[in-house]
N, C-alpha and C positions, 0 to 999 in steps of 0.2 A: 504494499499500499504506500502511496506517495506520502511524503511528510506534509503536514499542514500546520499552520500556526493560527490558533484561535484562542487568544487569551490577552490579558491586559498588557503583558510584557512582550507579546508577539510570538509566544511559543506555547504550544499545547503540551502539557506535561504528560507523563506516562499514564496517569489515570484518565486524562482526557483522551489520549490516543486509544485507550481501552474502551472508553465509552463510544468513541467514533466507530471503532471496529464492530462493537456489539450492535450499534445502530445500523450500520451497513449490512451486518449479518441478518438482522431482523427484516430490513427491507428486502434483502436478497432472497428471503424465503418465498417471495412472490415472483422470483425470476429464475431463469435457467442459469447454469454454471457460467456460460458465456455472458449472459445478461448481467450477472452479479459483478463480473470484472469490468464490464463496460459502464455499468451504473457508477461504480466507484471512481473510475477514471473521469467520467463526465462530471460527477459531483465535485471532484477535486478541481476541475476546470472552472466550475461555478464559484467555488471558494477562492480561487486564485486571484492574483492582483493584475491579471492581464486586462488591458483596456476593453477588449471585446470577449464576451463569453459565448462565442459561437464555435462551430466545429473546426473550421480551418485554422484559426489561431490556436485553439486548444491542441490540435494535432501537431502543430509546429512546436509548441512548448513541450509536449510530452514525448516526442520522438527522440530516440537516442542519437540519431544521425539523420542527415537530409534524406537518405535513401529509404528510411522507414516512415517518413512523414506521410506518404500516400497510404501506406498500410494502416496507420493509425487513423487517418482521415476516413478511410473506407469503413473501418470497424465502428467508429462512432456514428457514421451515417447509417449504417445497417442497424445499429442499436435504436436509433431514433425513428427511421422510416419503415423498417421491415420487421424487425423482431417483435413477435407478439407478446405483450405483457399488459397487465391490467392497471390502468391509471387509477381506477377507483380503489383497488386493493392497496396500492403503494401510498396513495394520498391518505387513506384511512389509517394506515400504520403510522405515518408521519404525524397526523393530527393527534392520534392517541398519545404519542410520546410528548409532543409539545403541550397538549392540554394537561397531561399529568404533571408536567413541570410547572405550568402556570398555576394550577390549583394548589400547589404546595405553598403559594403565597396568598391566594385568595380565590374565591369561587368565580366561575364564569358569570358575568353579569349582562353581557349583551352579545347579540349577533348583528353583523352589519352587512347588508346587501348593497352592492354598488357595482359600477362598471368602470373600466379604464380602457384607454386607447393605445394602440401600437402604430405609430406613424410609419408609413411605407412610401417608397419612391415609385415602385412599379405597380402593376395590377394583376400579378400572377400569384402572389401569396394568398393562401386559402382565406376566404372571407373578406378580402380587402375590397373597399369601394369608398367613394366620397360620402362621408357621413359625419354627423356631429359627434365630437368627443370632448368631454369635459377636461381631458388632459391637456388639450391645446386651446380649449375655450372657443372653438370654431368648427366649421365644417372642414374636414381634411381627408386626404387619402389615407385610410387607416383600417386596421382591424379593431374590433371591439370585443371585450371579454367581460362577462358577468362574474363577480366573485362573492364568496361568503367568507367573512372574517369573524372569529370569536374573540372576545376581549374581556379582561377584568380590570381592576383598578390600576394595574401596573403594566400590563402587556397586551399586545394584540397578535393574533395568529391567523393569517389567511389559510383556510383549510381546503378550499375548493375553488375552481375557476373553469368556466366553460366559454368557448369561442362562440360568438354570435355569427350565424350564417345568414346573410341577407337572402331574400327570396331568389334573387338571380343565381346565387350559388347553390342554394338548396334544390332548385328546380332545373338547373342547367346540367344535362347529362355529360357534356364534354368537360365542363368545369369540375364536376364531381369526379370524373374519371382521372383527370390530371392531378387533382388534389387528394386522391385516394380516400374520398369521403365514404364511410361505411354505409351500406344499404339501409340500415336501421335508423340512420340519422336523417330526420326530416326537418322542414322549416318549423321553427318555434320563435315566437316573439321573445324579447328579453324578459318580459313579465312571466312567460311560461317557463323559461329557463330558470328564473328565480324560484318559482314554485317547485320545480323538480329538484333544485339544489337544496331547498329547505327540507323537502320530503326525504331526500337521501341522508341528510344530516340526522334527521329524527330517527330514521331506520337504523343508522349506525350508532345510535345512543349518545350522540354528542350532548354534553350538558347544556341545558336550556338557558337562554338569556332573553332579554327584551330585544325584539327585532327592530332595527333602526334602518331607515331608508330615506333618500331624498325625495323631493316632490314628484320627480318623474315616475318613480316606482310607487310612492305612497298614494298618489291620486288614483291609482288603478283599483277600483272598488273590488273586483274579483280577487285580486291578490290579497287585499286586506282581509276579506272574508275568509279566504283560504287559510291565512295565518291564524285567525281567531278559531276556526273550526279545527285547526291542528293543535290547539291549546297553547299557542304562543301569544304573549303580550307584545304590543308594539308601540313605538313612538315614531311617527313618520311625517315628513313634510307633505303638504297637499297644495293644490292650486287655490287661488283666491276665489274661483267660482264653484268650489265644492259645495253641493247642496246639503243643508242640515236643518234641523228643527231645534229651537231653543228649549231648555229645560229649566223650570222654575219649581223649586222645592220638590224635585223628583217627578214633577208632572211635565209631560212632553207637550209642547205647544202644537197647534194645528196648522200654523202657517210655515211653509217652507221658505227659507231664505238662503243666502250664500255666506261663506266666511267673510268675504270682503264687505258685503252689504252690512252685516252685523258690526264689523270692526269700524266702518266709517261713522257709525252712529255713536261710537264711544268717545267720551271726553278723555283727554290725556291723563286726567287724574285717576282714571280707571286702570292705568297701567302702573305696575310696580317694578322698581329697579331690582333686578336679581343678578347677583354674581354667582356664576357656576364654577369658577376656578380662578385661582391666582396664577396668572400667566407670567412669563419671563418679562419683568419690567413693567407689567401692567395687569390690572384685574380684568378678567374676561366677564363682561357684564352687558346687559341691555335692559329694555323695558318690555314687560310681558303682561298680558291679560289672559287669565286662564279660567275657563268656565265649562260647565257640563252642557253637552248638546246630544242630540240623537241623530243618527245617520241611518238611512234606509238601505238595507242590504237585500231587500226582496225584489218583487216585481210590481207592476201596476195593479195586478190582480191580487197579489199576496204580499203586502208590505211586511218588512222585517226590520223594525226600528230598534237600534241598539245604542245604549248610552255610552259615551266616552268623553274624553277631554278635548276641548278645542284650545290650542295654544296660539295666541296672536302676539307677534313681536313688532314693536315700534322702535327701531333704532333711533337714538337721540339726534342724529344728523339728518334724518329724513322727515319729510313733511307729513307722512301718513303711515299707518301700519303697512308692512310690506311682506311679512313672512307668516305662514300659517302651518299648523301641524295638528294631527289627531293622535290620540293615545288611548290605549286601553289599560294603562296603569291603574292600580286600584284607588278607589275613593279613600280618602284619609291620608294619602301620601302628601307630603309637603310640596308646595309649589316650587320651591328651590330644587327639590329632588327630581321633580318632573322635568324641569328645565335642564338640570345637569345630565339626566339620562338622555334627553333629546340631543344635547350637544355632543355626546360621545360619538356620534356618527362621523365626525370630522377626523377621528383618529385613523380611519382607514386610509386617508390620504397619505399619512406618514408611512403606513405599511407599503403602499404603492411606491413611494420614494425609495424605501429600502430595497424592495424587490427589484426595482429597475436600476437604481443607482449603484447598489452594491453587489447584487447577485445576477444581473443581466437578464431579468425577466423578458425585456423587450429586445434582446439581442439575437433571437432566433432568426436565421436567414434562409431557412428552408421554406418550401412551398406547400408541403403536404399536411393534411389534417392529423394523421398519427404523429408526425414529427413535432408539430406544434404542441400537441397534448403531452407527449413524452417529455419535451423540454420543460414545459410548465410544471409537470410532476416532479422532476428532479429539483427544480428551483424551490418549490414548496417544501420538499424534503429538507433541503439545505437550510431554508429559513427556520423550520421547526427545530433543527439541531442548534442553530445559533441562538434561538430564543431560550432553549433549555440551558445552554452553556452560560448565557448572560444571566439568567436567573440564579444559576449556581455561583457565579463569580461576583455579581453586583447586588448591593442592597436596593430596595424598591425606589429610592430617590434617583438612582442612576437611569440614564436613557440610552437609546441606541446610539446617539451621536458620538459617544466615546468608544463605541464598539467596532464599527466597520474597519478601523485602522488595524484591528487585530487579525483581520482576514488576509493573510498573505498567500502567495502562490504555492501551489503544490509543486514540489521539486522533483 
């Protein structure tokens, strides 16, 4: 096994090497003998300090001499593109290890559903097209992936990620053939991918947390209903035109309004300043109004009104309320706790930064569907190991920012 440095002083001690070997052996139980060796090599390339975490530079770094570079390159490509192994099984093993480590410091408190973009120059990478991505804040030529992250007070761990296939890719025979898209993969909206991802996590016994989503996902009524019927609480952003009924002393009103219409009628005095965290150099705070409302999850013929919280935010520098959310957190919970829970969603952005900036999540240069998924699986496995080692090495007050420097190249 290649040497790897993953600690405060830049070196993994003998106990750490033993943990890494045990971890690779556990992951390897889901792979063939050849697959285990290739997984370890590829993971070392992800851990390494090379600027690009893709096959060609990895092969050049690991080859003993120039003549063996092509053999190493072909071996890694075969591992990604051709070799059959279960991404689900490998990711489940990594999630278990990472979550066990996280729970040694505190219980899982939230699940975060989100998506991220992978900018591309060409149009041959699987799933690529011009589409909006929050990563760039605009419409760009990119791939999009939906992710599920679990978090507690101290850490966050991405445990699953699925590539979104636009309709043109899902329904295009030639595109499917070139990208090796399996027959069983059909077109699904990002909302449907999110529901499938949640169901898979529940089936795997992932410890439950409050489900957090931005307004693009949270406005989707069917998705919210699915979460509630799965027994998950949520705190999610919604659009300003979300229909709802006001609740007064637990009695549901008869007139349907919208979140924005209700908020516009409120005086500024109805909003309370709430600080949800002391940030670096500044308190994270804003003005909120929180009230009980009822939302209809039924049909015109059979209404299904369910009570939940409406959270309206009015930032101090804006002329009117501008952000809205719904939550099924229990009655009796403090308003500060409701707001703090809702704001935890932003932590997934830091996880994306770490995955891309330190572990090369967006460095995959292949074009195939299996290759993309296998690359992502190895990256998620590496992230889980780093989270576990960080928890072992650092107290809760420490953050990832002091840790990536400890990941040096596999020699």
